[in-house]
C-alpha positions in Angstrom: 56.9 115.9 116.4 54.1 118.1 115.1 53.2 118.4 111.4 54.5 122.0 111.4 57.9 120.9 112.7 58.1 118.1 110.0 57.3 120.7 107.3 60.0 123.0 108.6 62.6 120.3 108.3 61.3 119.1 104.9 61.3 122.7 103.6 64.9 123.1 104.8 65.9 119.8 103.1 64.3 121.0 99.8 66.2 124.2 100.0 69.5 122.5 100.7 68.9 120.0 97.8 68.7 123.0 95.4 72.0 124.3 96.8 73.6 120.9 96.5 72.4 120.6 92.9 73.8 124.0 92.0 77.1 123.3 93.6 77.4 119.9 92.0 77.0 121.5 88.5 79.5 124.2 89.4 82.0 121.5 90.3 81.2 119.6 87.1 81.8 122.8 85.1 85.2 123.3 86.6 86.0 119.7 85.9 85.0 120.0 82.3 87.2 123.2 82.0 90.1 121.3 83.4 89.6 118.6 80.8 89.7 121.2 78.0 92.8 122.8 79.4 94.5 119.3 79.4 93.6 119.0 75.8 92.8 115.3 75.8 95.7 114.1 77.9 95.5 111.8 80.9 92.2 112.6 82.7 92.4 110.2 85.7 94.9 111.4 88.4 94.9 108.8 91.2 97.0 111.1 93.5 94.6 114.0 93.1 91.5 111.8 93.9 93.3 110.4 97.0 94.1 113.9 98.2 90.5 115.0 97.8 89.1 112.0 99.6 91.6 112.3 102.5 90.8 116.0 102.9 87.0 115.4 102.8 87.3 112.7 105.5 89.5 115.0 107.7 87.0 117.8 107.4 83.9 115.7 108.0 82.1 116.7 111.2 79.2 114.1 110.8 76.7 112.8 111.4 77.6 111.0 108.1 80.4 108.5 108.6 83.7 109.1 106.9 83.3 106.0 104.7 79.8 107.2 103.6 81.2 110.7 102.8 84.1 109.2 100.8 81.7 107.0 98.9 79.5 110.0 98.0 82.4 112.1 96.8 83.8 109.1 94.8 80.6 109.1 92.8 80.7 112.8 92.3 84.2 112.6 91.0 83.3 109.7 88.8 80.4 111.6 87.2 82.7 114.7 86.7 85.4 112.5 85.0 82.8 111.0 82.7 82.1 114.5 81.3 85.6 114.4 79.8 85.6 110.7 79.0 84.0 107.7 80.7 86.8 105.4 82.0 86.7 101.8 80.9 87.8 99.3 83.5 88.6 95.6 83.0 87.8 93.2 85.8 87.6 89.5 86.4 84.0 88.6 85.6 81.3 87.6 85.2 79.1 90.3 86.7 78.7 90.1 90.5 82.4 89.3 91.4 84.1 91.0 94.3 86.5 92.4 91.7 83.7 94.2 90.1 82.7 95.6 93.5 86.3 96.8 94.0 86.3 98.5 90.5 83.1 100.3 91.3 84.3 101.3 94.8 87.4 102.8 93.3 86.1 104.4 90.0 82.4 104.9 90.8 79.4 103.9 88.7 80.0 106.3 85.9 83.0 104.2 84.8 82.3 101.4 82.3 83.2 98.2 84.0 84.0 95.4 81.5 83.9 91.7 82.6 86.7 89.5 81.5 87.0 85.8 81.5 90.4 85.8 83.2 92.9 88.1 84.8 95.2 87.5 81.8 92.5 88.8 79.4 91.9 91.9 81.6 95.7 92.7 81.5 95.8 92.2 77.7 92.9 94.6 77.1 94.6 97.4 79.0 98.1 96.6 77.6 96.6 97.0 74.0 94.9 100.2 75.1 91.5 98.7 74.3 90.5 99.6 77.9 91.9 102.2 80.3 92.6 100.3 83.6 92.4 96.9 85.1 91.4 96.1 88.7 92.9 92.7 89.8 93.0 90.9 93.2 96.5 90.6 94.6 96.1 89.2 98.2 93.6 88.1 100.8 94.0 88.5 104.5 93.2 84.8 105.1 94.5 83.0 102.1 97.5 85.2 101.0 98.6 86.2 97.6 96.8 85.8 94.3 99.7 84.2 92.3 98.4 84.9 88.8 98.3 88.6 89.4 101.8 88.6 90.8 103.1 86.6 87.8 101.6 88.8 85.2 103.1 92.0 86.8 106.6 90.7 86.3 106.5 91.0 82.5 103.6 93.4 82.0 104.3 97.0 81.0 101.3 98.1 83.2 102.1 100.3 86.3 100.2 100.1 89.6 98.4 103.4 90.1 96.1 102.6 92.9 94.9 100.0 95.4 91.5 99.1 96.8 90.8 97.3 100.1 87.4 95.5 100.3 85.8 93.6 103.2 84.6 90.3 101.8 81.5 88.5 103.1 80.6 85.1 101.7 77.0 83.7 101.6 75.8 80.3 100.8 73.3 80.7 97.9 70.7 78.6 96.1 68.0 79.0 93.5 65.4 78.0 96.2 65.2 78.0 99.9 66.3 75.0 102.1 69.4 72.8 102.3 67.6 69.6 101.4 69.0 68.0 98.2 72.2 70.0 98.0 74.8 67.7 96.4 77.5 70.1 95.4 78.8 73.6 96.2 80.4 75.8 93.6 82.9 78.5 94.5 86.3 80.1 93.6 89.1 78.1 95.2 90.0 80.9 97.6 86.4 81.2 98.7 86.3 77.5 99.4 89.4 77.9 101.5 88.1 81.0 103.3 84.9 79.1 104.3 86.6 75.7 104.9 85.7 75.3 108.6 82.1 76.4 108.2 81.6 74.0 105.3 83.1 71.1 107.4 80.7 71.8 110.3 77.5 72.6 108.4 77.5 70.4 105.3 77.7 66.6 105.0 81.0 65.2 103.9 79.2 63.8 100.8 78.6 67.3 99.4 81.1 67.9 96.6 83.1 71.1 96.6 83.8 72.3 93.0 86.3 75.1 92.2 85.3 77.5 89.4 86.8 80.6 87.9 85.0 83.1 90.1 82.3 83.3 92.8 80.0 85.0 90.3 80.4 82.1 88.0 79.6 79.8 90.9 76.4 81.8 91.4 75.5 81.5 87.7 76.0 77.7 87.8 73.9 77.4 91.0 71.1 79.3 89.3 70.9 76.6 86.7 71.4 73.6 88.9 68.7 72.6 91.3 71.0 70.3 93.3 73.8 72.9 93.8 74.6 75.8 96.1 77.2 78.5 95.6 79.5 80.6 97.8 79.3 84.2 96.6 78.6 87.8 97.7 75.5 90.0 97.8 76.0 91.3 94.3 76.0 87.8 92.8 73.0 86.8 94.9 71.1 89.8 93.4 72.4 89.3 89.9 71.3 85.6 89.7 68.2 85.9 92.0 69.4 83.4 94.5 68.2 82.8 98.1 70.6 83.1 101.0 70.8 79.8 102.9 73.4 81.2 105.3 75.1 84.6 105.6 78.7 85.6 106.4 80.1 82.1 106.4 83.7 83.1 106.0 85.9 81.6 108.8 87.7 84.9 109.5 85.3 87.7 110.4 87.7 90.4 109.2 88.2 88.7 105.8 89.6 91.4 103.5 90.9 91.4 99.9 93.3 93.9 98.5 93.1 94.8 94.8 95.5 96.7 92.6 94.6 99.2 89.9 96.9 99.1 86.9 97.3 101.3 83.8 99.8 102.7 81.3 100.8 105.7 83.4 103.0 106.7 86.3 101.4 108.3 89.3 102.7 111.4 91.0 103.1 111.6 94.8 99.9 112.1 96.8 101.6 112.6 100.2 100.8 109.0 101.5 102.1 106.4 99.0 103.4 102.9 98.5 106.0 101.7 96.0 105.8 98.1 94.9 108.8 96.3 93.4 109.9 92.8 92.3 113.5 91.7 92.6 115.6 88.6 92.0 118.9 87.7 93.6 121.5 85.0 93.0 121.2 81.9 95.1 124.3 82.4 97.3 125.0 82.8 101.1 124.0 86.2 102.4 121.9 87.0 99.3 118.8 87.7 101.4 120.7 89.9 103.8 122.1 91.9 100.9 118.7 92.2 99.4 117.2 93.7 102.6 120.2 95.8 103.6 119.3 98.9 101.5 115.8 98.9 102.9 116.9 98.8 106.5 119.9 101.1 105.9 117.7 103.9 104.5 115.0 103.7 107.2 112.2 102.7 104.8 109.4 100.5 106.2 108.6 97.4 104.2 104.9 96.5 104.4 105.0 93.3 102.3 107.5 90.6 101.3 106.3 87.8 99.1 108.2 85.1 97.2 107.1 83.5 94.0 108.8 80.9 91.7 110.5 82.8 88.9 109.4 80.4 86.2 112.8 80.7 84.6 114.6 77.9 86.5 114.1 75.2 89.1 114.0 76.6 92.6 114.6 80.2 91.4 112.4 82.8 93.0 111.5 86.5 92.7 110.5 88.6 95.6 107.6 91.1 95.7 108.2 94.0 98.1 106.0 96.9 99.1 107.7 100.0 100.5 106.2 103.0 102.3 106.8 106.1 100.2 106.9 107.2 96.6 109.7 106.3 94.2 110.5 110.0 94.0 111.1 110.2 97.7 114.8 110.4 98.5 114.9 107.5 100.9 113.0 105.2 98.5 115.2 106.3 95.6 118.3 105.4 97.7 116.7 101.9 98.3 116.1 101.4 94.6 119.6 102.5 93.7 121.0 100.1 96.3 118.9 97.2 95.0 119.9 97.9 91.4 123.6 97.5 92.4 123.2 94.3 94.4 120.5 92.2 92.7 120.2 90.4 89.4 116.9 91.9 88.5 114.7 94.7 89.9 111.6 96.2 88.5 109.4 99.0 89.9 105.8 97.9 89.6 104.5 101.4 90.5 104.2 104.1 93.2 100.6 104.9 94.1 98.4 106.3 96.9 97.6 104.2 99.9 94.0 103.0 99.7 91.5 105.5 101.1 89.2 103.2 103.1 
């Protein structure tokens, strides 16, 4: 390509950049006007953001990939929201966890992500209105449910208002290169389980596996311990300046974690939603059939069914169910009415947009 051809393309890019800048500021002006019309009410509308991102992906003609376009527009919306009020998001810390990545993926970098020492603390900060929303892991495609998040939702006043799906890649990290002298590996318990077979094959049996509160905490500990390695992600490696001894060591290549976004608001229908509920039923013959009958009878698809000890009595359980549709949809409403009449306890945890990948 000649120099004149390069200049032609570069001049075109410069001109387009000016147009993009002008249009971004026009969008921001409209967003600020909307904020003034609302008069300080709820500024974050999950259903509206989901609708925008779906429409953008549908209209995308390339060459940018749909995920790339969605990521760019997520950041644009994040900056526009910050003109009204930067959102504050609680997540399981320290910095560099996958939960932090999920929070940034969902809310963008203009949001103020606040690291918490536990999921319990993250919930409390939002329940007390000290922060706006919490992002918490709820299940992994390999290791299943995150029990603490489920347990907290039973009694918490927080409502689910969104979900985030994140591909999870684990790396073996150390403060210097080489495996020689590694005596222990730090990681969250789920990460140890997700990399169990790789660790069995690649590390001597004498290497101790130590469970810690988060993978980012594992990275922090490894950065201070010359005889240790950690299992964590790219963000933790960068945060604590660690070398990668091995990449993508998870046993399941499609390892994915689902996170929930919770706050003190109900979410309106977006057109493609889920409703999450928790129910309990007496321990009697046919109880499970009676529990599922309203779901099947009203033609509603159930995308998740998870049992947990109720913590109120020995061998008593509650059941977490995800249904396709919004609680305001007629079929879902009929399911909820049917459950209310045939169970000892039912709570709607929230209706929210299906994750925009």
